[in-house]
C-alpha positions as CSV (number, residue, x, y, z in Angstrom):
1,X,-12.9,1.3,-10.2
2,X,-11.6,3.5,-7.4
3,X,-7.8,4.0,-7.2
4,X,-6.0,5.2,-4.1
5,X,-2.4,6.3,-3.5
6,X,-0.8,5.8,-0.1
7,X,2.3,7.2,1.4
8,X,3.6,5.5,4.5
9,X,6.2,7.0,6.7
10,X,8.1,5.7,9.7
11,X,10.4,2.6,10.0
12,X,8.9,1.0,6.9
13,X,12.0,0.0,4.9
14,X,14.0,-3.1,5.7
15,X,11.2,-4.6,7.8
16,X,9.1,-6.5,5.2
17,X,6.6,-3.8,4.7
18,X,6.4,-4.2,0.9
19,X,5.8,-8.0,1.3
20,X,3.2,-7.3,4.0
21,X,1.5,-4.8,1.7
22,X,1.5,-7.2,-1.3
23,X,0.1,-10.1,0.7
24,X,-2.6,-7.9,2.3
25,X,-3.6,-6.3,-1.0
26,X,-3.7,-9.6,-2.9
27,X,-5.9,-11.0,-0.1
28,X,-8.3,-8.1,-0.6
29,X,-8.5,-8.6,-4.3
30,X,-6.7,-5.4,-5.2
31,X,-4.4,-4.6,-8.1
32,X,-1.5,-2.2,-8.0
33,X,2.0,-1.9,-6.7
34,X,4.1,-1.0,-3.7
35,X,7.6,0.4,-3.7
36,X,10.3,2.0,-1.5
37,X,11.0,5.7,-2.1
38,X,14.4,7.3,-1.8
39,X,13.4,9.3,1.3
40,X,12.7,6.2,3.4
41,X,9.0,6.1,2.9
42,X,6.9,3.5,1.1
43,X,4.4,4.3,-1.7
44,X,1.5,2.0,-2.6
45,X,-1.1,2.5,-5.4
46,X,-4.1,0.2,-5.3
47,X,-7.3,-0.2,-7.4
48,X,-10.4,-2.1,-6.3
49,X,-13.6,-1.7,-4.3
50,X,-13.9,1.2,-1.8
51,X,-14.3,-1.3,1.0
52,X,-11.1,-3.2,0.0
53,X,-9.2,0.1,-0.2
54,X,-10.3,1.1,3.2
55,X,-9.4,-2.3,4.6
56,X,-5.9,-1.9,3.1
57,X,-5.4,1.5,4.7
58,X,-6.3,0.1,8.1
59,X,-3.7,-2.7,7.7
60,X,-1.1,-0.2,6.4
61,X,-1.6,1.8,9.6
62,X,-0.7,-1.3,11.6
63,X,2.1,-2.6,9.4
64,X,4.1,-5.8,10.0
65,X,5.5,-6.5,13.5
66,X,9.0,-5.1,12.9
67,X,7.7,-1.8,11.4
68,X,6.8,1.5,13.1
69,X,4.2,3.4,11.1
70,X,4.3,7.2,11.9
71,X,1.8,8.3,9.3
72,X,-0.3,7.1,6.3
73,X,-1.5,9.7,3.9
74,X,-3.9,8.6,1.2
75,X,-5.5,10.3,-1.7
76,X,-7.8,9.3,-4.5
77,X,-6.0,8.9,-7.8
78,X,-7.5,9.0,-11.3
79,X,-4.7,7.0,-12.9
80,X,-5.2,3.2,-12.7
81,X,-2.0,1.3,-11.9
82,X,-2.2,-0.5,-15.3
83,X,-1.8,-4.0,-13.9
84,X,-4.1,-6.9,-13.1
85,X,-2.5,-8.0,-9.9
86,X,-0.5,-6.5,-7.0
87,X,3.2,-6.5,-7.1
88,X,6.4,-5.1,-5.6
89,X,8.4,-2.6,-7.7
């Protein structure tokens, strides 16, 4: 199962971004997690089908209404998130 790690930068903390990501990922049938990082960015790690991972990335680039997404970097990851659902850390 493909695994992808995303790093989202911009105004992405304090605007519901993690909740948006969890809802989107669960709707796509992905497992993994999302968390705030100390530098103000958000990290998400997701496992699922290639199509679902691509759909998640498209949604991350939009973000919730109060956010401002400056960049989304993604990379394939060989380490599965080790969970069966998507949650906020």
